[in-house]
N, C-alpha and C positions, 0 to 999 in steps of 0.2 A: 841045685845045679852047680853052685860054686864048689861044693865038696866033690862032685863028680868031674869037675873041670870041663863042664859043658859050656859052650858059647852059642850065640845065635841071636836073632832078632825076634822078640816076642812082644806082643801087645799085652800089657798087664794092668789094664784098668779094672775096676771092680764095681760092683760085686759080680759073682759068677753069672747071675741072671739079672736082666734089666730091673732097675729100681727107679721109679718115678720120684720126683722131688717131694710130692705130697706124701707118698708112702715112707720116704726117708725121714721127713720131718715128724710124721706120726710115730715112727719107730723110735726116734730120739726122744720125743715127748714122753712116750711110754716108759722108756728106759730110765729117764730122769724123774719120773713121777711128777711131771710138770702140768700145770693148769693153763699152759699157753693156748691162745686162740689165734687162728690164722685167718688173715683176710687176703683173698686172692684178687690181685689187681691185673688188669690187662697191660701188656707190654707197652702199648702206646701211651697209656697214662703214666707209667713209670718213666718213660723217656721224657714226657712233658714235664715231669717233676725233677728231671735230671738225676734220677736214681739209676745208677749204672750196674749192668751185669758184672759179675765177678767182684769188683772192688766194693760196691755197696751191698750186693746180694751174692755172697759167695755160693758157689756151685750152680748158680743160675747163669746160663750162657746168653740169655736174652732171645734165644731162638731155638728151634728144634734142629740143631746142627749135627746131631749124631756124634759129637765130639767124644763122648764117653761110651760110645756104642761100637767101638772097634771090635772085630772078631778076636776073642781071646782063647779060642779053643786050643791053639797050639801050646800056649802057656799052661792051660788047665791040664792038658795031656801030660805035661812035664811035671805036674804036681803043685802048680800054683794054688794056694789056698787063701782064704780071707777070714779075718776075725769077724765075729758077729757084730752087727751094727750096734746093738745095745752095749756090748763090752767096750767098743770104741768110743761111744758117746760118754759112758761113765768115766773111762780112763782119761779122755780128753778134758772133761770138766774137772776132774781131780787134779790133773796137771795144771790147768789154767788157774785154779784156785791156789795152787802152790807157788804161783809166780808172785813177785813183789807187787804191792798194791799199786805203785805207779805204772807198772806194766799192765795190770788188769784194767786200769782206768784209761789207758791210751791204746784203744783198739787199732789194729793195723788193717782191718777189713771189717765190713759190715756197717750198717747204719748206726749213727748215734741215736740216742733216745730222742733228741730234739728233731732230727730229720725224720725219724720213723713216725713220731706223733704228728709232725707237720704234714707229711705225706698222707697219713690216714685221715687227718682232718680235711685236707683238700679233697680227698676221694669222697668222704661222706658229705661234704658240702656240695660237691658236684652232683652227687647222686641224690641229694636231698634227704639223706639218711641221718639218723642220730649217730653221734660218735660214741662207740662203746666205752664204757668205763674201764679204767685200767687199775686193777688192784695192785697194791705194793708187791713188787717182785714178779708180776705177771708180764710175760713178753708177748707181743703181737708180731707176727711175721707177715710180710706182704707176699 
């Protein structure tokens, strides 16, 4: 559109078709050949543990707000395209690993390992379930 000097207002969220968080995480897990295990927790429990949408749990809004479900047909009709999720996941991880170690250890979003394991422990204690073991390098997402 820039090359054609076109202007206008377009919703440009992605992907082209709706993608639930679970499918997104499974797609990233597959692309990265990860052995991550996910634990799905109710929003009210996360709120009780003071785990916040967006800052602690990027891409989770904390509700079904439809925030990323705006109609993008007008942008698609003008040629909007999206990179495959797997490619984006691999490229993002490669970029992150290329950052200085101090940047990698100081996350700007997401749960720290301590907060994640604390939240999972609280959940498993509340439910009377065993806390799953965590192998070195294995990530658990709530």
